[in-house]
C-alpha positions as CSV (number, residue, x, y, z in Angstrom):
1,M,-12.7,-14.5,9.2
2,P,-9.3,-15.0,7.7
3,F,-6.4,-16.3,9.7
4,R,-3.9,-13.4,10.3
5,P,-0.4,-14.6,11.0
6,G,1.6,-12.9,13.7
7,E,4.5,-12.5,11.2
8,V,5.9,-13.7,7.9
9,I,9.5,-14.8,8.1
10,V,11.8,-16.0,5.4
11,H,13.4,-19.4,6.3
12,D,17.2,-19.0,6.6
13,E,17.9,-21.4,3.7
14,L,15.6,-19.3,1.5
15,V,17.3,-15.9,2.2
16,P,19.9,-16.3,-0.6
17,V,17.2,-17.3,-3.1
18,Y,15.0,-14.5,-2.0
19,E,17.8,-11.9,-2.3
20,S,18.7,-13.2,-5.7
21,W,15.1,-12.7,-6.9
22,E,15.2,-9.2,-5.5
23,Q,18.4,-8.3,-7.5
24,L,17.4,-9.9,-10.8
25,P,14.8,-7.2,-11.8
26,G,17.5,-4.5,-11.4
27,A,19.6,-6.4,-13.9
28,G,16.9,-6.0,-16.5
29,R,15.5,-9.5,-16.4
30,R,11.9,-9.1,-17.4
31,P,10.6,-12.5,-16.2
32,A,12.4,-12.1,-12.9
33,E,10.8,-8.7,-12.4
34,A,7.4,-10.3,-12.9
35,V,8.1,-13.1,-10.5
36,W,9.5,-10.7,-7.9
37,K,6.4,-8.4,-8.2
38,S,4.0,-11.3,-7.9
39,L,6.0,-12.7,-4.9
40,Q,5.6,-9.3,-3.2
41,T,1.9,-9.3,-3.9
42,A,1.5,-12.9,-2.6
43,I,3.3,-12.0,0.6
44,L,1.0,-9.1,1.2
45,R,-2.0,-11.3,0.7
46,I,-0.5,-14.0,2.9
47,K,0.0,-11.3,5.6
48,R,-3.8,-10.6,5.4
49,D,-4.8,-14.2,5.3
50,G,-2.2,-16.9,6.2
51,Q,-4.2,-19.5,4.4
52,F,-4.4,-17.6,1.1
53,G,-2.5,-20.3,-0.9
54,D,-3.7,-23.6,-2.1
55,V,-3.5,-26.3,0.5
56,I,-1.3,-29.3,-0.4
57,R,-2.9,-32.4,1.1
58,Q,-0.6,-34.2,3.6
59,A,-0.4,-37.3,1.3
60,L,0.8,-35.1,-1.6
61,V,3.5,-33.1,0.2
62,P,6.7,-33.8,-1.7
63,R,9.4,-35.8,0.0
64,Y,11.7,-32.7,-0.3
65,F,9.6,-30.7,2.2
66,R,8.9,-33.7,4.5
67,E,12.6,-34.6,4.8
68,K,14.2,-31.2,4.7
69,Y,11.8,-29.3,6.9
70,G,9.6,-31.9,8.5
71,V,6.5,-30.0,7.5
72,S,3.0,-30.9,8.7
73,N,1.3,-28.4,6.4
74,L,2.1,-26.9,3.0
75,Y,0.6,-24.2,0.9
76,C,1.3,-23.2,-2.7
77,V,0.9,-19.8,-4.3
78,D,1.1,-19.3,-8.1
79,L,3.5,-16.6,-9.2
80,A,4.2,-15.1,-12.5
81,A,6.2,-16.9,-15.3
82,Y,5.0,-20.3,-14.1
83,H,6.7,-20.1,-10.7
84,R,5.3,-21.3,-7.4
85,C,6.0,-20.2,-3.8
86,F,5.6,-22.9,-1.1
87,Y,5.1,-21.9,2.5
88,T,4.1,-23.4,5.9
89,V,2.3,-22.1,8.9
90,A,3.8,-22.8,12.4
91,D,2.5,-21.1,15.6
92,R,0.9,-18.2,13.8
93,V,4.1,-17.6,11.8
94,V,4.1,-18.0,8.0
95,I,7.4,-19.3,6.7
96,P,8.1,-19.3,2.9
97,R,10.0,-22.5,2.2
98,D,10.9,-22.4,-1.5
99,I,10.3,-20.7,-4.8
100,V,10.3,-23.1,-7.8
101,D,9.9,-23.1,-11.5
102,Y,7.4,-25.2,-13.4
103,P,9.8,-28.1,-14.3
104,T,10.4,-28.6,-10.5
105,Y,6.7,-28.3,-9.7
106,D,5.9,-30.9,-12.4
107,K,8.5,-33.2,-11.0
108,W,7.1,-32.9,-7.5
109,F,3.5,-33.2,-8.7
110,P,3.5,-35.5,-11.7
111,G,0.2,-35.5,-13.6
112,R,-0.8,-32.1,-12.2
113,R,-0.1,-29.9,-15.2
114,S,1.1,-26.3,-14.5
115,R,-1.6,-23.9,-15.4
């Protein structure tokens, strides 16, 4: 049986990023539209199963997430146009932490080629 989170909330620091992704498709940016749609689909799936994303093992959690958010768990969801959404689960709440492009992903996870 899947883990159903109580809610999905956007972390305060991600709100401006989230809003910019929401506005880009209206500006006629095709890749941004694909990323935005895939993000919405991913969020719907995460609402149905909070552990939908790929689990990032504790030893592989990038320093960025450990230092900035102090995360003890991290999940990754592939989005369109080689983007990734990272999120954590805390007390039955899913919190998206960042949306990154493939150069950032490759920097955080060297040797793990983007697919």
